[in-house]
C-alpha positions in Angstrom: 30.2 129.7 52.7 33.2 129.9 54.9 35.4 128.3 57.6 37.3 131.0 59.4 36.9 134.3 61.2 37.8 136.4 58.2 34.6 135.1 56.6 32.3 136.3 59.4 31.4 139.7 57.7 30.2 137.9 54.5 28.5 135.1 56.4 26.4 137.7 58.3 25.5 139.5 55.1 24.3 136.6 53.0 20.9 135.0 53.0 22.1 131.4 53.6 25.3 131.3 55.5 27.0 127.9 55.2 30.0 127.0 57.3 32.4 124.1 57.1 32.4 121.7 60.0 36.1 122.4 60.6 35.3 126.1 61.4 35.8 127.4 64.9 32.7 127.5 67.2 32.2 131.2 66.9 32.0 130.9 63.1 29.7 128.0 63.2 27.3 130.1 65.4 26.6 132.3 62.4 25.6 129.4 60.1 22.2 128.4 58.9 23.8 125.1 57.8 27.0 123.3 58.7 28.6 121.4 55.8 31.0 118.5 56.2 34.6 119.6 56.7 36.8 120.7 53.8 38.5 117.2 53.8 35.1 115.6 53.4 34.1 117.5 50.3 32.1 120.1 52.3 32.2 122.7 49.6 30.6 120.3 47.1 28.0 119.4 49.7 27.2 123.1 50.3 26.6 123.8 46.6 24.5 120.7 46.1 22.4 121.4 49.3 21.4 124.8 47.9 19.9 123.1 44.8 17.4 121.1 47.0 
């Protein structure tokens, strides 16, 4: 998971790229899922959504 341009390389390499809602549009474009923003507990949401 990531939220900025420096995360793009990893997001493109993983099987399930998850991006925070506060990420810029070009980063969101690489996402399979968009989590709530960091301020809205997006990291916790991302982890829990992978368990479903």
